[in-house]
MOPAC internal coordinates of N, CA, C and O (Angstrom, degrees):
PM7 1SCF
backbone

  N    0.0000 0     0.00 0     0.00 0    0    0    0
  C    1.5000 1     0.00 0     0.00 0    1    0    0
  C    1.5755 1   106.47 1     0.00 0    2    1    0
  O    1.2310 1   119.16 1   -53.49 1    3    2    1
  N    1.3180 1   119.21 1   126.51 1    3    2    1
  C    1.4124 1   120.04 1   178.44 1    5    3    2
  C    1.5055 1   113.61 1   -80.95 1    6    5    3
  O    1.2310 1   123.09 1   -29.36 1    7    6    5
  N    1.3286 1   111.68 1   150.64 1    7    6    5
  C    1.4534 1   117.37 1   176.07 1    9    7    6
  C    1.4582 1   113.23 1   -76.26 1   10    9    7
  O    1.2310 1   118.90 1   -37.81 1   11   10    9
  N    1.2293 1   119.71 1   142.19 1   11   10    9
  C    1.5206 1   125.56 1   174.59 1   13   11   10
  C    1.5412 1   109.82 1   -64.03 1   14   13   11
  O    1.2310 1   119.71 1   -44.87 1   15   14   13
  N    1.3054 1   118.16 1   135.13 1   15   14   13
  C    1.4158 1   117.05 1  -179.57 1   17   15   14
  C    1.6044 1   103.56 1   -84.31 1   18   17   15
  O    1.2310 1   123.12 1   -39.12 1   19   18   17
  N    1.4153 1   111.63 1   140.88 1   19   18   17
  C    1.3960 1   116.45 1  -177.93 1   21   19   18
  C    1.5758 1   112.51 1   -77.90 1   22   21   19
  O    1.2310 1   120.72 1   -44.42 1   23   22   21
  N    1.1956 1   116.24 1   135.58 1   23   22   21
  C    1.5210 1   121.69 1  -178.65 1   25   23   22
  C    1.5122 1   111.49 1   -79.72 1   26   25   23
  O    1.2310 1   121.97 1   -58.36 1   27   26   25
  N    1.3290 1   113.83 1   121.64 1   27   26   25
  C    1.4058 1   123.22 1  -178.76 1   29   27   26
  C    1.5045 1   108.52 1   -68.77 1   30   29   27
  O    1.2310 1   121.34 1   146.82 1   31   30   29
  N    1.2453 1   115.04 1   -33.18 1   31   30   29
  C    1.6247 1   120.43 1  -175.27 1   33   31   30
  C    1.5263 1   105.04 1   -66.85 1   34   33   31
  O    1.2310 1   117.06 1   144.83 1   35   34   33
  N    1.2781 1   123.19 1   -35.17 1   35   34   33
  C    1.4837 1   120.50 1   176.01 1   37   35   34
  C    1.5778 1   112.29 1   -62.51 1   38   37   35
  O    1.2310 1   121.40 1   138.59 1   39   38   37
  N    1.3113 1   114.92 1   -41.41 1   39   38   37
  C    1.4454 1   122.31 1   178.00 1   41   39   38
  C    1.5117 1   110.59 1   -66.00 1   42   41   39
  O    1.2310 1   119.52 1   136.42 1   43   42   41
  N    1.2468 1   118.53 1   -43.58 1   43   42   41
  C    1.4555 1   125.49 1   174.23 1   45   43   42
  C    1.5933 1   113.69 1   -59.72 1   46   45   43
  O    1.2310 1   123.64 1   134.43 1   47   46   45
  N    1.3009 1   110.62 1   -45.57 1   47   46   45
  C    1.5553 1   117.96 1   176.04 1   49   47   46
  C    1.4694 1   109.49 1   -62.31 1   50   49   47
  O    1.2310 1   120.05 1   138.12 1   51   50   49
  N    1.3733 1   117.50 1   -41.88 1   51   50   49
  C    1.4728 1   120.97 1   179.06 1   53   51   50
  C    1.4562 1   114.88 1   -64.64 1   54   53   51
  O    1.2310 1   119.21 1   138.31 1   55   54   53
  N    1.3132 1   119.11 1   -41.69 1   55   54   53
  C    1.3719 1   125.50 1   177.02 1   57   55   54
  C    1.5422 1   111.05 1   -62.75 1   58   57   55
  O    1.2310 1   121.74 1   133.13 1   59   58   57
  N    1.2999 1   114.28 1   -46.87 1   59   58   57
  C    1.4988 1   119.01 1  -178.84 1   61   59   58
  C    1.6078 1   110.94 1   -67.05 1   62   61   59
  O    1.2310 1   121.21 1   137.98 1   63   62   61
  N    1.2901 1   115.29 1   -42.02 1   63   62   61
  C    1.5499 1   109.92 1   178.90 1   65   63   62
  C    1.5142 1   114.39 1   -75.89 1   66   65   63
  O    1.2310 1   121.02 1   159.76 1   67   66   65
  N    1.4593 1   115.66 1   -20.24 1   67   66   65
  C    1.4273 1   119.24 1   167.56 1   69   67   66
  C    1.5275 1   110.28 1   -63.32 1   70   69   67
  O    1.2310 1   118.11 1   132.62 1   71   70   69
  N    1.2358 1   121.20 1   -47.38 1   71   70   69
  C    1.4348 1   126.72 1   174.22 1   73   71   70
  C    1.4993 1   111.32 1   -54.94 1   74   73   71
  O    1.2310 1   116.94 1   132.36 1   75   74   73
  N    1.2368 1   123.42 1   -47.64 1   75   74   73
  C    1.4171 1   126.13 1  -176.37 1   77   75   74
  C    1.5768 1   110.28 1   -70.45 1   78   77   75
  O    1.2310 1   121.59 1   143.39 1   79   78   77
  N    1.4375 1   114.56 1   -36.61 1   79   78   77
  C    1.5422 1   119.97 1   172.59 1   81   79   78
  C    1.5601 1   109.36 1   -63.79 1   82   81   79
  O    1.2310 1   121.43 1   134.26 1   83   82   81
  N    1.3075 1   114.87 1   -45.74 1   83   82   81
  C    1.4646 1   108.07 1  -177.05 1   85   83   82
  C    1.5133 1   112.40 1   -68.85 1   86   85   83
  O    1.2310 1   118.72 1   148.88 1   87   86   85
  N    1.3508 1   120.04 1   -31.12 1   87   86   85
  C    1.4687 1   125.45 1   178.13 1   89   87   86
  C    1.5542 1   104.70 1   -60.54 1   90   89   87
  O    1.2310 1   121.04 1   130.40 1   91   90   89
  N    1.3798 1   115.62 1   -49.60 1   91   90   89
  C    1.4395 1   116.77 1  -175.97 1   93   91   90
  C    1.5333 1   111.35 1   -65.59 1   94   93   91
  O    1.2310 1   120.43 1   144.07 1   95   94   93
  N    1.2826 1   116.79 1   -35.93 1   95   94   93
  C    1.5669 1   118.01 1  -174.13 1   97   95   94
  C    1.6306 1   107.89 1   -73.51 1   98   97   95
  O    1.2310 1   122.70 1   135.39 1   99   98   97
  N    1.3455 1   112.43 1   -44.61 1   99   98   97
  C    1.4212 1   117.08 1  -177.89 1  101   99   98
  C    1.5471 1   115.65 1   -70.06 1  102  101   99
  O    1.2310 1   119.94 1   134.30 1  103  102  101
  N    1.2950 1   117.72 1   -45.70 1  103  102  101
  C    1.4743 1   122.76 1  -170.79 1  105  103  102
  C    1.5419 1   120.58 1  -109.75 1  106  105  103
  O    1.2310 1   119.94 1   176.78 1  107  106  105
  N    1.2157 1   117.71 1    -3.22 1  107  106  105
  C    1.4436 1   121.36 1  -176.01 1  109  107  106
  C    1.6090 1   111.21 1  -124.70 1  110  109  107
  O    1.2310 1   119.44 1   -66.45 1  111  110  109
  N    1.3788 1   118.67 1   113.55 1  111  110  109
  C    1.3933 1   113.90 1  -177.91 1  113  111  110
  C    1.5766 1   110.91 1   -71.10 1  114  113  111
  O    1.2310 1   119.90 1   -26.30 1  115  114  113
  N    1.3174 1   117.80 1   153.70 1  115  114  113
  C    1.4851 1   121.46 1  -174.08 1  117  115  114
  C    1.5127 1   113.66 1   -68.49 1  118  117  115
  O    1.2310 1   119.52 1   160.45 1  119  118  117
  N    1.3200 1   118.52 1   -19.55 1  119  118  117
  C    1.5055 1   123.37 1   179.06 1  121  119  118
  C    1.5249 1   113.53 1   -83.81 1  122  121  119
  O    1.2310 1   121.74 1   167.61 1  123  122  121
  N    1.3815 1   114.28 1   -12.39 1  123  122  121
  C    1.4575 1   116.22 1   179.85 1  125  123  122
  C    1.4816 1   118.45 1   -64.85 1  126  125  123
  O    1.2310 1   121.61 1   -42.60 1  127  126  125
  N    1.3638 1   114.52 1   137.40 1  127  126  125
  C    1.4668 1   114.16 1   174.09 1  129  127  126
  C    1.5336 1   107.41 1  -103.17 1  130  129  127
  O    1.2310 1   120.88 1   -33.14 1  131  130  129
  N    1.3027 1   115.92 1   146.86 1  131  130  129
  C    1.4299 1   128.31 1   178.42 1  133  131  130
  C    1.5629 1   106.32 1  -104.56 1  134  133  131
  O    1.2310 1   120.07 1   -47.69 1  135  134  133
  N    1.3538 1   117.48 1   132.31 1  135  134  133
  C    1.4182 1   120.02 1  -177.49 1  137  135  134
  C    1.6135 1   103.46 1   -94.30 1  138  137  135
  O    1.2310 1   122.09 1   -63.04 1  139  138  137
  N    1.2598 1   113.60 1   116.96 1  139  138  137
  C    1.5529 1   118.59 1  -179.22 1  141  139  138
  C    1.4874 1   103.35 1  -128.19 1  142  141  139
  O    1.2310 1   120.07 1   -63.65 1  143  142  141
  N    1.3558 1   117.47 1   116.35 1  143  142  141
  C    1.4187 1   125.20 1   178.88 1  145  143  142
  C    1.5565 1   112.34 1    58.92 1  146  145  143
  O    1.2310 1   120.84 1  -144.60 1  147  146  145
  N    1.2688 1   116.00 1    35.40 1  147  146  145
  C    1.5450 1   124.89 1  -175.89 1  149  147  146
  C    1.4551 1   114.70 1    72.25 1  150  149  147
  O    1.2310 1   119.16 1  -169.33 1  151  150  149
  N    1.3744 1   119.21 1    10.67 1  151  150  149
  C    1.4827 1   122.00 1   178.04 1  153  151  150
  C    1.5180 1   107.71 1  -108.03 1  154  153  151
  O    1.2310 1   115.73 1   -49.65 1  155  154  153
  N    1.2855 1   125.71 1   130.35 1  155  154  153
  C    1.4077 1   129.08 1   177.70 1  157  155  154
  C    1.5389 1   101.78 1   -79.03 1  158  157  155
  O    1.2310 1   121.31 1   -53.44 1  159  158  157
  N    1.4355 1   115.10 1   126.56 1  159  158  157
  C    1.4217 1   122.76 1   175.72 1  161  159  158
  C    1.5222 1   108.26 1  -126.42 1  162  161  159
  O    1.2310 1   121.67 1   -49.26 1  163  162  161
  N    1.3939 1   114.40 1   130.74 1  163  162  161
  C    1.5331 1   118.03 1   177.87 1  165  163  162
  C    1.5508 1   106.05 1   -63.76 1  166  165  163
  O    1.2310 1   122.94 1   -26.20 1  167  166  165
  N    1.3789 1   111.96 1   153.80 1  167  166  165
  C    1.4112 1   123.48 1  -179.62 1  169  167  166
  C    1.5424 1   112.23 1   -67.00 1  170  169  167
  O    1.2310 1   122.97 1   152.35 1  171  170  169
  N    1.3202 1   111.90 1   -27.65 1  171  170  169
  C    1.4885 1   119.01 1  -179.21 1  173  171  170
  C    1.5587 1   114.75 1   -62.80 1  174  173  171
  O    1.2310 1   123.09 1   155.64 1  175  174  173
  N    1.2940 1   111.69 1   -24.36 1  175  174  173
  C    1.5025 1   116.74 1   179.96 1  177  175  174
  C    1.5429 1   109.05 1   -74.98 1  178  177  175
  O    1.2310 1   120.52 1   165.20 1  179  178  177
  N    1.3102 1   116.62 1   -14.80 1  179  178  177
  C    1.4492 1   122.11 1   176.82 1  181  179  178
  C    1.6067 1   113.39 1   -97.73 1  182  181  179
  O    1.2310 1   126.02 1   151.35 1  183  182  181
  N    1.3347 1   106.03 1   -28.65 1  183  182  181
  C    1.5152 1   115.30 1  -174.98 1  185  183  182
  C    1.4835 1   113.46 1   -71.48 1  186  185  183
  O    1.2310 1   120.78 1   136.68 1  187  186  185
  N    1.2551 1   116.12 1   -43.32 1  187  186  185
  C    1.4861 1   117.53 1  -176.17 1  189  187  186
  C    1.5837 1   113.86 1   -72.37 1  190  189  187
  O    1.2310 1   117.64 1   137.37 1  191  190  189
  N    1.3312 1   122.09 1   -42.63 1  191  190  189
  C    1.4581 1   119.67 1   172.48 1  193  191  190
  C    1.4912 1   111.75 1   -61.42 1  194  193  191
  O    1.2310 1   119.36 1   142.12 1  195  194  193
  N    1.3242 1   118.83 1   -37.88 1  195  194  193
  C    1.4870 1   114.93 1  -179.32 1  197  195  194
  C    1.5773 1   111.64 1   -69.75 1  198  197  195
  O    1.2310 1   122.82 1   142.04 1  199  198  197
  N    1.4192 1   112.21 1   -37.96 1  199  198  197
  C    1.5333 1   113.21 1   174.49 1  201  199  198
  C    1.4693 1   111.26 1   -62.51 1  202  201  199
  O    1.2310 1   118.37 1   141.14 1  203  202  201
  N    1.3694 1   120.72 1   -38.86 1  203  202  201
  C    1.4796 1   123.23 1   171.67 1  205  203  202
  C    1.6427 1   112.28 1   -56.75 1  206  205  203
  O    1.2310 1   122.29 1   132.97 1  207  206  205
  N    1.1921 1   113.21 1   -47.03 1  207  206  205
  C    1.4728 1   119.06 1   179.58 1  209  207  206
  C    1.5309 1   111.22 1   -61.20 1  210  209  207
  O    1.2310 1   119.72 1   139.90 1  211  210  209
  N    1.3769 1   118.14 1   -40.10 1  211  210  209
  C    1.4123 1   121.76 1  -177.58 1  213  211  210
  C    1.5657 1   108.70 1   -71.67 1  214  213  211
  O    1.2310 1   119.59 1   136.95 1  215  214  213
  N    1.3178 1   118.40 1   -43.05 1  215  214  213
  C    1.4300 1   123.25 1  -177.36 1  217  215  214
  C    1.5147 1   112.88 1   -69.40 1  218  217  215
  O    1.2310 1   120.00 1   144.76 1  219  218  217
  N    1.3994 1   117.61 1   -35.24 1  219  218  217
  C    1.3896 1   124.68 1   176.53 1  221  219  218
  C    1.4583 1   110.26 1   -69.36 1  222  221  219
  O    1.2310 1   118.10 1   134.11 1  223  222  221
  N    1.4295 1   121.22 1   -45.89 1  223  222  221
  C    1.3796 1   117.74 1  -174.46 1  225  223  222
  C    1.4855 1   113.93 1   -79.00 1  226  225  223
  O    1.2310 1   119.05 1   151.95 1  227  226  225
  N    1.2648 1   119.41 1   -28.05 1  227  226  225
  C    1.4113 1   122.96 1   172.24 1  229  227  226
  C    1.5360 1   115.58 1   -63.41 1  230  229  227
  O    1.2310 1   122.99 1   125.77 1  231  230  229
  N    1.3387 1   111.88 1   -54.23 1  231  230  229
  C    1.5175 1   117.56 1  -177.59 1  233  231  230
  C    1.5718 1   107.46 1   -73.09 1  234  233  231
  O    1.2310 1   117.09 1   151.25 1  235  234  233
  N    1.2397 1   123.14 1   -28.75 1  235  234  233
  C    1.4527 1   119.95 1   174.85 1  237  235  234
  C    1.5282 1   112.85 1   -67.96 1  238  237  235
  O    1.2310 1   123.39 1   148.41 1  239  238  237
  N    1.4350 1   111.11 1   -31.59 1  239  238  237
  C    1.4480 1   114.45 1   178.54 1  241  239  238
  C    1.5701 1   110.29 1   -71.77 1  242  241  239
  O    1.2310 1   123.18 1   136.84 1  243  242  241
  N    1.3227 1   111.52 1   -43.16 1  243  242  241
  C    1.4913 1   117.31 1  -176.59 1  245  243  242
  C    1.5148 1   110.59 1   -67.76 1  246  245  243
  O    1.2310 1   119.44 1   127.86 1  247  246  245
  N    1.3763 1   118.67 1   -52.14 1  247  246  245
  C    1.4309 1   120.04 1  -176.32 1  249  247  246
  C    1.5350 1   116.11 1   -86.30 1  250  249  247
  O    1.2310 1   121.15 1   172.68 1  251  250  249
  N    1.2449 1   115.41 1    -7.32 1  251  250  249
  C    1.5348 1   122.25 1   178.47 1  253  251  250
  C    1.5734 1   111.04 1    62.65 1  254  253  251
  O    1.2310 1   121.12 1  -157.20 1  255  254  253
  N    1.3259 1   115.46 1    22.80 1  255  254  253
  C    1.4890 1   117.22 1   174.08 1  257  255  254
  C    1.4530 1   105.24 1  -141.48 1  258  257  255
  O    1.2310 1   122.89 1   -51.57 1  259  258  257
  N    1.3577 1   112.07 1   128.43 1  259  258  257
  C    1.5104 1   122.50 1  -178.29 1  261  259  258
  C    1.5010 1   109.77 1   -67.58 1  262  261  259
  O    1.2310 1   120.12 1   144.79 1  263  262  261
  N    1.3408 1   117.38 1   -35.21 1  263  262  261
  C    1.3944 1   121.68 1   179.25 1  265  263  262
  C    1.5504 1   117.21 1   -53.04 1  266  265  263
  O    1.2310 1   122.13 1   139.76 1  267  266  265
  N    1.3655 1   113.53 1   -40.24 1  267  266  265
  C    1.3944 1   119.38 1   180.00 1  269  267  266
  C    1.5786 1   111.21 1   -76.18 1  270  269  267
  O    1.2310 1   119.64 1   144.71 1  271  270  269
  N    1.2910 1   118.29 1   -35.29 1  271  270  269
  C    1.4216 1   120.42 1   172.48 1  273  271  270
  C    1.5316 1   114.44 1   -63.77 1  274  273  271
  O    1.2310 1   121.97 1   140.41 1  275  274  273
  N    1.3318 1   113.84 1   -39.59 1  275  274  273
  C    1.5041 1   115.28 1   175.08 1  277  275  274
  C    1.4334 1   115.55 1   -61.11 1  278  277  275
  O    1.2310 1   122.85 1   129.42 1  279  278  277
  N    1.3918 1   112.14 1   -50.58 1  279  278  277
  C    1.5184 1   122.89 1  -176.89 1  281  279  278
  C    1.6245 1   107.01 1   -60.33 1  282  281  279
  O    1.2310 1   117.90 1   135.93 1  283  282  281
  N    1.2334 1   121.61 1   -44.07 1  283  282  281
  C    1.4122 1   125.73 1   179.41 1  285  283  282
  C    1.5176 1   114.91 1   -66.13 1  286  285  283
  O    1.2310 1   121.28 1   139.00 1  287  286  285
  N    1.3591 1   115.16 1   -41.00 1  287  286  285
  C    1.3862 1   127.24 1   174.41 1  289  287  286
  C    1.4385 1   113.28 1   -61.82 1  290  289  287
  O    1.2310 1   120.82 1   134.77 1  291  290  289
  N    1.2714 1   116.04 1   -45.23 1  291  290  289
  C    1.4799 1   122.27 1   174.69 1  293  291  290
  C    1.5412 1   117.40 1   -66.24 1  294  293  291
  O    1.2310 1   123.57 1   140.61 1  295  294  293
  N    1.2878 1   110.75 1   -39.39 1  295  294  293
  C    1.4941 1   119.97 1   174.57 1  297  295  294
  C    1.5961 1   111.71 1   -59.99 1  298  297  295
  O    1.2310 1   122.21 1   129.47 1  299  298  297
  N    1.2669 1   113.37 1   -50.53 1  299  298  297
  C    1.4764 1   118.83 1  -177.14 1  301  299  298
  C    1.5019 1   108.85 1   -65.42 1  302  301  299
  O    1.2310 1   120.23 1   128.57 1  303  302  301
  N    1.2944 1   117.17 1   -51.43 1  303  302  301
  C    1.4731 1   114.67 1  -175.23 1  305  303  302
  C    1.5328 1   115.31 1   -70.08 1  306  305  303
  O    1.2310 1   120.09 1   142.84 1  307  306  305
  N    1.2708 1   117.44 1   -37.16 1  307  306  305
  C    1.5229 1   118.75 1   171.34 1  309  307  306
  C    1.5029 1   113.10 1   -61.44 1  310  309  307
  O    1.2310 1   120.89 1   138.86 1  311  310  309
  N    1.3620 1   115.91 1   -41.14 1  311  310  309
  C    1.4779 1   119.28 1   178.47 1  313  311  310
  C    1.5707 1   109.76 1   -64.03 1  314  313  311
  O    1.2310 1   118.92 1   131.76 1  315  314  313
  N    1.2435 1   119.67 1   -48.24 1  315  314  313
  C    1.4476 1   124.75 1   175.35 1  317  315  314
  C    1.5289 1   111.26 1   -58.52 1  318  317  315
  O    1.2310 1   118.48 1   141.20 1  319  318  317
  N    1.3387 1   120.50 1   -38.80 1  319  318  317
  C    1.3967 1   120.99 1  -178.01 1  321  319  318
  C    1.5913 1   108.61 1   -73.88 1  322  321  319
  O    1.2310 1   119.93 1   144.87 1  323  322  321
  N    1.3197 1   117.74 1   -35.13 1  323  322  321
  C    1.4724 1   120.81 1   175.00 1  325  323  322
  C    1.5851 1   107.61 1   -63.90 1  326  325  323
  O    1.2310 1   119.69 1   140.18 1  327  326  325
  N    1.3116 1   118.19 1   -39.82 1  327  326  325
  C    1.5067 1   116.72 1   178.53 1  329  327  326
  C    1.4564 1   113.06 1   -70.79 1  330  329  327
  O    1.2310 1   120.63 1   150.32 1  331  330  329
  N    1.3013 1   116.40 1   -29.68 1  331  330  329
  C    1.4710 1   118.21 1   176.14 1  333  331  330
  C    1.5547 1   110.41 1   -67.19 1  334  333  331
  O    1.2310 1   122.00 1   137.32 1  335  334  333
  N    1.3129 1   113.78 1   -42.68 1  335  334  333
  C    1.4886 1   119.34 1  -179.90 1  337  335  334
  C    1.5234 1   114.07 1   -74.24 1  338  337  335
  O    1.2310 1   119.32 1   176.73 1  339  338  337
  N    1.2953 1   118.90 1    -3.27 1  339  338  337
  C    1.4078 1   122.64 1   176.93 1  341  339  338
  C    1.5589 1   118.18 1    92.88 1  342  341  339
  O    1.2310 1   120.26 1  -171.85 1  343  342  341
  N    1.2587 1   117.11 1     8.15 1  343  342  341
  C    1.4463 1   127.67 1   174.20 1  345  343  342
  C    1.5011 1   110.35 1   -82.80 1  346  345  343
  O    1.2310 1   119.82 1  -106.13 1  347  346  345
  N    1.4364 1   117.95 1    73.87 1  347  346  345
  C    1.4471 1   119.62 1  -174.77 1  349  347  346
  C    1.5317 1   114.06 1  -100.82 1  350  349  347
  O    1.2310 1   121.25 1  -174.11 1  351  350  349
  N    1.2142 1   115.21 1     5.89 1  351  350  349
  C    1.4612 1   115.57 1  -179.22 1  353  351  350
  C    1.5426 1   111.24 1   -67.32 1  354  353  351
  O    1.2310 1   118.55 1   -30.10 1  355  354  353
  N    1.2910 1   120.36 1   149.90 1  355  354  353
  C    1.4283 1   125.63 1  -175.59 1  357  355  354
  C    1.6771 1   108.28 1   -69.31 1  358  357  355
  O    1.2310 1   121.85 1   151.78 1  359  358  357
  N    1.2235 1   114.07 1   -28.22 1  359  358  357
  C    1.5320 1   119.82 1   173.58 1  361  359  358
  C    1.4956 1   111.45 1   -50.64 1  362  361  359
  O    1.2310 1   120.92 1   128.90 1  363  362  361
  N    1.2718 1   115.85 1   -51.10 1  363  362  361
  C    1.5179 1   118.97 1   179.33 1  365  363  362
  C    1.4292 1   116.86 1   -55.25 1  366  365  363
  O    1.2310 1   122.12 1   137.21 1  367  366  365
  N    1.3620 1   113.55 1   -42.79 1  367  366  365
  C    1.4599 1   121.96 1   172.11 1  369  367  366
  C    1.5133 1   112.68 1   -57.29 1  370  369  367
  O    1.2310 1   121.83 1   133.71 1  371  370  369
  N    1.2775 1   114.09 1   -46.29 1  371  370  369
  C    1.5196 1   117.06 1  -176.05 1  373  371  370
  C    1.4993 1   108.40 1   -71.28 1  374  373  371
  O    1.2310 1   117.18 1   144.86 1  375  374  373
  N    1.3050 1   122.98 1   -35.14 1  375  374  373
  C    1.4270 1   121.79 1   175.15 1  377  375  374
  C    1.4400 1   111.46 1   -67.73 1  378  377  375
  O    1.2310 1   119.15 1   138.73 1  379  378  377
  N    1.2042 1   119.23 1   -41.27 1  379  378  377
  C    1.4911 1   118.33 1   177.60 1  381  379  378
  C    1.5806 1   113.66 1   -68.20 1  382  381  379
  O    1.2310 1   122.08 1   142.88 1  383  382  381
  N    1.2453 1   113.62 1   -37.12 1  383  382  381
  C    1.5158 1   120.68 1   175.93 1  385  383  382
  C    1.5959 1   105.63 1   -62.38 1  386  385  383
  O    1.2310 1   119.47 1   134.45 1  387  386  385
  N    1.3040 1   118.61 1   -45.55 1  387  386  385
  C    1.4693 1   122.17 1  -172.19 1  389  387  386
  C    1.6223 1   104.89 1   -70.13 1  390  389  387
  O    1.2310 1   120.89 1   138.77 1  391  390  389
  N    1.2116 1   115.90 1   -41.23 1  391  390  389
  C    1.5097 1   118.12 1   179.19 1  393  391  390
  C    1.5473 1   114.00 1   -59.14 1  394  393  391
  O    1.2310 1   122.44 1   133.48 1  395  394  393
  N    1.3451 1   112.93 1   -46.52 1  395  394  393
  C    1.4439 1   116.80 1   177.95 1  397  395  394
  C    1.5336 1   113.77 1   -70.58 1  398  397  395
  O    1.2310 1   121.56 1   147.69 1  399  398  397
  N    1.2967 1   114.62 1   -32.31 1  399  398  397
  C    1.5058 1   116.29 1   172.55 1  401  399  398
  C    1.5700 1   109.73 1   -66.43 1  402  401  399
  O    1.2310 1   118.90 1   143.59 1  403  402  401
  N    1.2928 1   119.71 1   -36.41 1  403  402  401
  C    1.4635 1   119.49 1   176.53 1  405  403  402
  C    1.5513 1   109.38 1   -66.29 1  406  405  403
  O    1.2310 1   119.05 1   139.88 1  407  406  405
  N    1.2535 1   119.42 1   -40.12 1  407  406  405
  C    1.4077 1   122.51 1  -177.61 1  409  407  406
  C    1.5423 1   106.21 1   -65.69 1  410  409  407
  O    1.2310 1   120.48 1   135.41 1  411  410  409
  N    1.3267 1   116.68 1   -44.59 1  411  410  409
  C    1.5570 1   119.67 1  -177.67 1  413  411  410
  C    1.5180 1   110.41 1   -63.16 1  414  413  411
  O    1.2310 1   120.19 1   142.83 1  415  414  413
  N    1.4033 1   117.25 1   -37.17 1  415  414  413
  C    1.4389 1   114.99 1   172.70 1  417  415  414
  C    1.5519 1   115.92 1   -73.60 1  418  417  415
  O    1.2310 1   122.35 1   146.10 1  419  418  417
  N    1.2599 1   113.10 1   -33.90 1  419  418  417
  C    1.5495 1   111.43 1   173.30 1  421  419  418
  C    1.4678 1   114.02 1   -62.76 1  422  421  419
  O    1.2310 1   118.19 1   138.60 1  423  422  421
  N    1.3279 1   121.05 1   -41.40 1  423  422  421
  C    1.3952 1   120.38 1   176.93 1  425  423  422
  C    1.5395 1   114.70 1   -72.16 1  426  425  423
  O    1.2310 1   120.47 1   154.76 1  427  426  425
  N    1.3024 1   116.71 1   -25.24 1  427  426  425
  C    1.4784 1   126.36 1  -176.29 1  429  427  426
  C    1.4939 1   109.41 1   -69.42 1  430  429  427
  O    1.2310 1   121.09 1   142.37 1  431  430  429
  N    1.3545 1   115.52 1   -37.63 1  431  430  429
  C    1.4138 1   124.39 1  -174.41 1  433  431  430
  C    1.5022 1   115.68 1   -83.53 1  434  433  431
  O    1.2310 1   120.71 1   168.77 1  435  434  433
  N    1.3114 1   116.25 1   -11.23 1  435  434  433
  C    1.4599 1   119.58 1   176.50 1  437  435  434
  C    1.5623 1   114.39 1   -75.37 1  438  437  435
  O    1.2310 1   124.01 1   -92.37 1  439  438  437
  N    1.3098 1   109.91 1    87.63 1  439  438  437
  C    1.4571 1   116.69 1   177.32 1  441  439  438
  C    1.5148 1   108.98 1  -102.43 1  442  441  439
  O    1.2310 1   120.08 1   -35.06 1  443  442  441
  N    1.4015 1   117.46 1   144.94 1  443  442  441
  C    1.3735 1   119.17 1   177.80 1  445  443  442
  C    1.5418 1   113.42 1   -64.16 1  446  445  443
  O    1.2310 1   119.99 1   -41.09 1  447  446  445
  N    1.2858 1   117.63 1   138.91 1  447  446  445
  C    1.5548 1   119.64 1   177.59 1  449  447  446
  C    1.5506 1   108.86 1   -75.60 1  450  449  447
  O    1.2310 1   120.72 1   -41.35 1  451  450  449
  N    1.3009 1   116.22 1   138.65 1  451  450  449
  C    1.4176 1   117.89 1   175.65 1  453  451  450
  C    1.5244 1   111.06 1   -68.44 1  454  453  451
  O    1.2310 1   121.92 1   -33.76 1  455  454  453
  N    1.3633 1   113.93 1   146.24 1  455  454  453
  C    1.4202 1   123.51 1  -179.12 1  457  455  454
  C    1.6223 1   107.77 1   -78.91 1  458  457  455
  O    1.2310 1   120.48 1   -41.41 1  459  458  457
  N    1.3192 1   116.69 1   138.59 1  459  458  457
  C    1.4943 1   121.17 1   179.49 1  461  459  458
  C    1.4694 1   107.81 1  -109.01 1  462  461  459
  O    1.2310 1   120.10 1   180.00 1  463  462  461

């Protein structure tokens, strides 16, 4: 069985999103609003999707499976959103972990049926 070739585009996307994340963390305060088409939008609405893109592209590049990148990205972003909203109890982390473990097992057991 041949190894999958690693996608360089995922690595480039990861490096680019890491640069944007570092810029946002270092130079933009979390309470700042960005004016977009005359509408003030909080910076956090840009931070979490960029964080998801970074985690997705980096882990997809490392594990060579997009499914693992998506699940890890969702886990981290949802966990940070829960922390931001004040849901800091360990039970919320365990429920989130159990939910993503169930999704991983659900997708792992989807094997193609043999043709008869």
